[in-house]
N, C-alpha and C positions, 0 to 999 in steps of 0.2 A: 190481488196484486199488492205488493208492499211498495211503499213510498216514504218519503221523509217529510214531516211537517215543519212549520216555521221555526220550532224549537229544536229541530235536528232530531227528532225522535222518529223511530220507524212506526208507520201506521199502516193498517189494513184497510183497503177500500172496498166495500162490499155493497150490495144493493140496499143495506140498511144505513149506510153512512160510513164515516170515518171513525176508526177506534184505535187508540194507542196500542201498540205492541209492548207489552211490559218486559222489563229487563230483570225480572225477579225470579228466574227460575233457579233452581239449585246448581245447575251447571252453566249458568250464565247465558244459556240459549233461550230462545222463545219457547214457552211451554208448549208441550204437544197437545193439541185439543182433540177432544173425543168427536170424531166423525167430522161433519162439515159444519161445525157450531158456528164459526165465524160468520157464515152466510146467513144462518137461520136464527141463532140465539146469541146476539152479541153480549147479553147479560151473563150468560154461562160462561163465555169466553172470558169477560172482565172478572167473574168470580175465580176462574181458575188462575188467571194471572194475579188476582189479588191473594190468593192462598200461596203462590209462590212468593209474593213479596212478604208475606207474614212468616213464612218459613225462613226467609233470609233474615228478616227482622229478629227472629228467635235465635239464629245462629249468632248475630251480632250481639244480641243481649248476653249470651253465654260468654262471648269474648269480652264484652263490657265488664262483666263480673270478674273475670281473670284480672283485668286491669285495674278494676277498683280494688281488689284484694291485694294486689301487688303495688299499689300506689305509683302506676305508671301513667302519669298525667298525660303525656304527649301522645301515647298510643290511645289512651281513652278519648282524647279529642278527635283523634282520627276515626274512631268507631262511631262517635256521635255525628260526625259529619256524614259518614257513610249512611247511618240511620236516617238522617234528614233526607238524603237523596231518596231512599226507599220510600220514606214517608210521602214525599212529593209524588212519587208514583202511585201509592195507594190513594192519594187525594184525587189524581187524575181518573183513576179506575172507578172511584166512588161516585164520580160525576154520571157515570152509566149506571151505577148500581143502586145508588140513593133512591131515585124516583120509584123504582120497582119495589125496593123494600118497603116503601110507604104502603104499597098495595100488594104485599106478598102473597096473601091468601089468593086473591084474584089471579096473579100472575102464575102462580103454581098450578091452579086450576086450568089455566089457558094452554100450558105447554104438554108436550108428549110425556108419557109415563117414564121413559128413560131419562130425559132431560130433567124431569121433576125430581127423581132420585138423585141425579148428579147434583142439581142445584142444592137440594137439601143437605147432602153430604158436604158440599164445598162451604156452605154457610156454616154448618156445624164444626168444621176443621177451622174455619176462621175464628169462631168464637173461642174455640179451645186454644188456638195459639195466642190469640189476643189476651186471654186470661193469663197464660204462661208468661208472656212478655211483661204484662203488668205486674205480675207477683215478683218476677226477677228484678224489675225496675224498683219496686217498693223495697225489696231487700237491699239493693245497692244503695238507695237513698238512706236507709237506716244505717248502713256501714259508714257512709260518708258523714252522716249527721254525728255519729258515735266519735268518728275521728275528729271532727270539728270541736267537739266538747273537750276531748282529750287535749288537742292543741291548746285550747283556751285554758284548761287547768295548768298546763305546762307554762304558759305565759303568765299566769297569775303567781304560779310558784317562783318563777325567775324574778318577777317584780318584787314579790315579798322578800326573796333572797337578797336582792339589791338593796331594798329598804333596811333589812336587818344589818347588812354590811356597813351602811352609812351610819346607823346608830351605834354599832360596834365601834367603828372608826372614830366617830365623835367622843364615845366615852373613853376610849383608849388614849387618843391623841388631842383631844380637845375640840372645841367646836370650830369648824373651819370658817365660820362667818366672823369670828374675832380675830383672824390672823391678818397679817399685813401682807400684801402682795409685793414682793421684793423684786419681782421682774418688771415692774412698771417703771 
């Protein structure tokens, strides 16, 4: 049965408790679960939802890269806000997953073979997506850092040009400090 929690998120109430329904599917819908997983394996359901979140983060990372390359600051800020929303969803799901990850070997041994295979593949996909996102973020950070250095060089060049102009003006027309201000 689906209800809404105090944060306005959809939740599923099962005989194992309340778990948030992720909004991280590729289509914007709740991910389709394998079998009756929500009632029996809330960890696998959370892993499926988490993979959906990481897929969405990977797409947002691609969009972020485009905006970084094209220096579209406003759009980039919008993508970063969207990423934060998804990361908050990942954090919510991690509350269900983290305790099981600490005892992963025992957990895998306790569940059915089909669920075991599914859990392992979901965890592997999560790792792959996380690596992809991290690499993309690192590359974008390098682009932004290089752009910052280039802007710094341009500022230094403009400052040097201004100083050269002052020296040239003083040499050509005399020192501005020795002149009388006639407008006073």
